[in-house]
C-alpha positions in Angstrom: -107.4 21.7 74.1 -108.8 18.5 72.6 -111.1 16.3 74.5 -108.8 13.2 74.4 -106.0 15.2 76.1 -108.4 16.5 78.7 -109.5 12.9 79.5 -105.8 11.9 79.8 -105.1 14.7 82.2 -108.1 13.8 84.3 -107.2 10.1 84.4 -103.7 10.9 85.6 -105.2 12.9 88.5 -107.8 10.4 89.5 -105.3 7.5 89.5 -102.7 9.4 91.6 -101.7 7.7 94.8 -103.4 9.0 97.9 -106.0 10.9 95.8 -108.5 12.9 97.7 -112.1 14.0 97.1 -111.6 15.4 93.6 -113.6 13.4 91.1 -113.5 13.4 87.3 -116.1 16.0 86.7 -114.6 18.4 89.3 -111.2 17.9 87.8 -112.4 18.5 84.2 -114.0 21.7 85.5 -110.8 22.9 87.1 -108.8 22.2 84.0 -111.3 24.2 81.9 -111.0 27.0 84.4 -107.2 27.0 84.3 -107.2 27.0 80.5 -109.7 29.8 80.3 -108.0 31.9 83.0 -104.5 31.6 81.4 -105.4 31.4 77.7 -102.8 28.6 77.5 -103.7 25.2 76.1 -102.6 22.0 77.7 -99.8 20.5 75.7 -99.1 17.4 77.7 -100.5 15.3 80.5 -100.0 16.4 84.1 -99.7 14.4 87.2 -101.5 15.7 90.3 -101.0 13.9 93.6 -103.4 14.6 96.4 -101.8 13.6 99.8 -102.9 13.5 103.4 -101.5 16.4 105.4 -98.5 14.7 107.0 -97.3 13.2 103.7 -97.9 16.5 101.9 -95.9 18.5 104.4 -93.0 16.0 104.1 -93.1 16.5 100.3 -93.2 20.3 100.6 -90.2 20.2 103.0 -88.3 18.0 100.6 -88.8 20.4 97.7 -87.9 23.3 100.0 -84.5 21.7 100.8 -83.9 20.9 97.1 -84.6 24.3 95.9 -83.0 26.1 98.8 -80.0 23.8 99.6 -78.8 23.4 103.2 -75.5 25.1 102.4 -77.2 28.2 101.1 -79.5 28.2 104.2 -76.4 28.0 106.4 -74.9 31.0 104.6 -78.0 33.1 104.9 -78.4 32.1 108.6 -74.9 33.3 109.4 -75.6 36.6 107.6 -78.9 37.1 109.3 -77.4 36.4 112.7 -74.6 38.9 112.1 -77.1 41.5 111.0 -79.0 41.2 114.2 -82.0 39.4 112.8 -81.8 36.1 114.6 -80.3 34.3 117.6 -80.4 30.7 118.5 -78.6 27.6 117.2 -78.1 26.1 113.8 -81.2 25.4 111.8 -83.1 28.4 113.2 -83.7 29.8 109.8 -85.0 26.6 108.3 -87.3 26.0 111.2 -88.8 29.5 110.9 -89.2 29.2 107.1 -91.0 25.8 107.3 -93.3 27.2 110.1 -94.3 30.1 107.8 -94.9 27.8 104.8 -98.7 27.3 104.8 -99.2 26.4 101.2 -101.7 23.7 100.5 -100.3 23.0 97.0 -96.9 23.0 95.3 -95.8 22.4 91.8 -92.6 20.6 91.0 -91.5 21.5 87.4 -88.7 18.9 87.6 -91.1 16.0 88.1 -93.9 17.9 86.4 -96.1 17.0 89.3 -98.5 19.0 91.4 -98.8 18.0 95.0 -102.1 19.0 96.8 -102.9 18.7 100.5 -106.1 16.8 100.9 -109.0 18.5 102.8 -110.2 22.0 103.0 -109.0 24.2 100.2 -108.1 21.3 98.0 -109.9 22.5 94.9 -108.5 26.0 95.1 -105.0 24.6 95.5 -105.5 22.3 92.6 -106.6 25.1 90.4 -103.6 27.2 91.2 -101.2 24.3 90.6 -102.9 23.6 87.2 -102.2 27.2 86.3 -98.5 26.6 87.2 -98.6 23.4 85.1 -99.8 25.4 82.1 -97.1 28.0 82.7 -94.6 25.2 82.8 -95.7 23.6 79.6 -95.4 26.9 77.7 -92.5 28.6 79.5 -90.5 25.9 81.2 -90.5 26.8 84.9 -87.6 24.5 85.6 -85.4 27.3 84.2 -85.6 28.9 87.7 -83.3 26.2 89.0 -80.7 27.0 86.3 -80.5 30.8 86.9 -77.1 32.2 87.6 -78.1 35.3 89.6 -78.3 33.5 93.0 -81.1 33.7 95.4 -82.1 37.2 94.3 -82.7 36.0 90.8 -84.6 33.0 92.0 -86.9 35.2 94.1 -87.4 37.6 91.2 -88.4 34.8 88.8 -90.7 33.3 91.4 -92.4 36.7 91.7 -93.1 36.7 88.0 -94.6 33.2 88.2 -96.7 33.8 91.3 -97.6 37.3 90.2 -99.1 36.0 86.9 -101.1 33.3 88.8 -102.3 35.9 91.3 -103.4 38.2 88.5 -105.6 35.5 87.1 -106.8 33.8 90.3 -106.4 36.4 93.0 -103.6 36.2 95.6 -103.3 35.8 99.4 -104.0 38.8 101.7 -101.1 41.0 102.4 -99.1 39.4 105.3 -99.0 41.0 108.7 -95.4 42.3 109.2 -95.6 43.9 112.6 -95.7 40.8 114.8 -93.2 38.2 115.8 -89.5 38.1 116.2 -87.1 40.2 114.0 -86.4 37.1 111.9 -90.1 36.3 111.5 -91.0 39.8 110.4 -88.0 39.8 107.9 -89.1 36.4 106.5 -92.7 37.4 106.2 -91.7 40.4 104.2 -89.5 38.3 101.9 -92.1 35.5 101.5 -94.8 38.1 100.7 -92.9 39.6 97.9 -93.7 37.1 95.2 -97.5 37.2 95.4 -97.8 40.9 96.2 -95.1 42.8 94.4 -95.1 40.1 91.7 -98.8 40.8 91.3 -98.2 44.5 90.9 -95.6 43.9 88.2 -98.0 41.6 86.3 -100.8 44.2 86.6 -98.5 47.0 85.4 -97.4 44.9 82.5 -101.1 44.1 81.6 -101.9 47.8 81.7 -99.0 48.5 79.5 -99.4 45.9 76.8 -102.0 43.3 77.7 -101.5 39.6 77.9 -98.4 39.6 75.7 -96.7 42.0 78.1 -97.7 39.9 81.1 -96.3 36.8 79.5 -93.0 38.5 78.7 -92.1 38.2 82.4 -92.4 34.4 82.0 -90.5 34.2 78.8 -87.7 36.3 80.2 -87.8 36.3 84.0 -86.9 39.4 85.9 -83.2 39.1 86.7 -83.3 40.9 90.1 -85.8 41.8 92.7 -85.1 45.4 91.7 -86.6 44.6 88.3 -89.8 43.5 90.1 -90.0 46.6 92.2 -89.4 48.9 89.3 -91.2 48.4 86.0 -88.7 50.5 84.1 -85.8 48.4 85.3 -87.5 45.3 84.0 -88.3 46.8 80.6 -84.7 47.9 80.3 -83.4 44.5 81.5 -81.0 46.4 83.8 -78.6 43.9 85.3 -77.1 44.0 88.7 -73.5 45.3 88.9 -70.9 42.6 89.3 -69.3 43.2 92.7 -65.9 41.8 93.2 -65.2 40.2 96.6 -61.6 39.7 97.6 -60.7 36.1 98.3 -58.5 37.1 101.1 -58.8 40.3 103.2 -57.9 41.4 106.7 -56.2 38.1 107.3 -59.4 36.2 106.6 -60.6 34.0 103.7 -63.9 34.3 101.9 -65.8 31.2 102.9 -69.3 31.7 101.4 -71.1 34.3 99.4 -74.6 35.1 98.2 -76.7 37.9 96.8 -78.2 40.8 98.8 -80.9 42.3 96.6 -83.1 45.3 96.8 -85.7 43.1 98.5 -83.2 42.2 101.2 -82.3 45.9 101.8 -85.9 46.9 102.1 -86.8 44.0 104.4 -83.8 44.7 106.7 -84.6 48.4 107.0 -88.3 47.7 107.5 -87.7 45.3 110.4 -85.7 47.9 112.2 -88.1 50.8 111.5 -85.7 52.9 109.4 -87.7 55.8 107.9 -88.0 56.5 104.2 -86.7 53.0 103.4 -88.2 53.2 99.8 -85.9 56.1 99.0 -82.9 54.5 100.7 -83.3 51.2 98.7 -84.5 52.6 95.3 -80.9 53.3 94.1 -79.7 49.7 94.5 -77.3 48.7 91.8 -76.1 45.3 93.0 -75.4 43.5 96.3 -73.5 40.6 97.8 -73.4 39.1 101.2 -70.4 37.1 102.4 -68.9 35.3 105.4 -65.1 35.7 106.0 -63.2 33.5 108.5 -59.8 32.8 109.9 -58.8 30.3 112.5 -60.4 32.2 115.4 -62.9 34.8 114.1 -65.7 35.4 111.7 -66.9 38.5 109.9 -70.2 39.1 108.1 -70.2 41.4 105.1 -73.0 43.2 103.1 -71.5 44.9 100.0 -73.8 47.1 98.0 -73.3 49.2 94.9 -75.5 52.2 94.1 -76.7 54.0 91.0 -75.3 57.4 92.0 -73.3 59.2 94.7 -76.6 60.6 96.1 -78.0 57.1 96.5 -74.8 56.1 98.3 -75.2 58.9 100.8 -78.8 57.9 101.4 -77.8 54.3 102.1 -75.1 55.6 104.5 -77.8 57.5 106.5 -80.1 54.5 106.5 -77.3 52.2 107.6 -76.5 54.5 110.5 -80.2 54.4 111.6 -80.3 50.6 111.2 -77.1 50.1 113.3 -78.6 52.4 116.1 -81.7 50.3 116.4 -80.3 46.9 115.7 -77.3 47.2 118.0 -78.0 50.2 120.2 -75.0 52.0 118.8 -75.8 55.7 118.8 -72.3 57.3 118.7 -69.9 56.3 115.9 -66.1 56.1 116.4 -63.3 57.2 114.1 -61.6 54.4 112.4 -59.8 53.5 109.1 -63.3 52.9 107.5 -65.8 55.8 106.9 -67.5 55.0 110.2 -67.2 52.4 113.0 -69.3 51.5 116.0 -67.4 49.6 118.7 -69.6 47.6 121.0 -69.2 44.9 123.5 -68.0 41.8 121.6 -68.3 43.3 118.1 -67.4 46.1 115.8 -69.5 47.4 113.0 -67.7 49.1 110.2 -69.2 51.0 107.3 -67.1 52.2 104.3 -68.0 54.2 101.2 -65.9 54.7 98.1 -67.6 56.2 95.1 -70.8 54.1 94.6 -69.3 51.1 96.5 -70.3 50.5 100.1 -69.5 47.8 102.6 -71.1 47.0 106.0 -69.1 44.6 108.1 -69.9 43.0 111.5 -66.8 41.5 113.1 -65.5 40.6 116.6 -62.9 43.3 116.6 -62.2 46.7 115.0 -59.1 45.7 112.9 -60.9 42.9 111.1 -64.1 45.0 110.6 -62.4 48.2 109.2 -59.8 46.4 107.1 -62.4 44.1 105.5 -64.7 47.0 104.7 -61.9 49.0 103.1 -60.7 46.0 101.1 -64.1 45.4 99.7 -64.9 49.0 98.6 -61.4 49.3 97.1 -62.0 46.1 95.1 -65.1 47.7 93.6 
């Protein structure tokens, strides 16, 4: 990087509104560290804004809602409630996620601006965001917002970005996952995925092919969380299977849908203490979540495809263990689906056809079993 460009970068930082304690010399040193750590030259100026804590937290929440739209939050909240992960009113998921977000720096590739919380940890946060800035200048991090694979693809891409940064700078300590509510434990597992499993992917790639291999995950993001968990899946660029969800089934309409990746499967089973969850989740081939409704009722669906019949059987056993813990349903009941559990105020239906599975939570048995069968038959 040339000296004039370095000076331009530093000037942009020092002149930023609400700038904190970082001075020119400190900023130049951080830029040099970022360039040295990444091996990536600075190609353009960068804007870093150091903000007081209240203003920074507002900015962080604004970016959160932009990158995780309220409509998608509402869908996930409905699914998590149906799966027994949360109770409470609307907005519970958003409140929990914002409470867990303790980052003191965020980088916005759309505005090409890094936001830093003033105070303790300011320099470390600035250094990490400078690394993200250099990643962006070389690999265009705004591509994450244009991915077509839904939330699972976004989480996978984020894992590649954060894993690379953690490989260079070190990452946060592994989160504690055995405290808090079911929802909190689930979200901690999901949020810890990018810096921990993403770091493992980056380290494995470095061991395999050095810096070039590590950067390959930035040039072509992992398409699924499965590809982050399993190096061979990433190297083979194995895509998720395309599950077909019927627009109408069991007298209900498909209202919203999203992804349900291997990370989601693992986190769900972990929260409810299902044994051998790694083996149960490893054969994941594709997954969708959905909310179906009619005028009076709602059904929550998790549809999963598996790599083999044996993987499907393993998931069936894991799902049975999950239902037992989550809903206190020990004895299944015969129904039109493979298995049903009829409880007070809800029925849970599980159906399996080939490598296709469907888990449905509905208010009554007819809706649950008919929807599960319709989904597995659709393939």
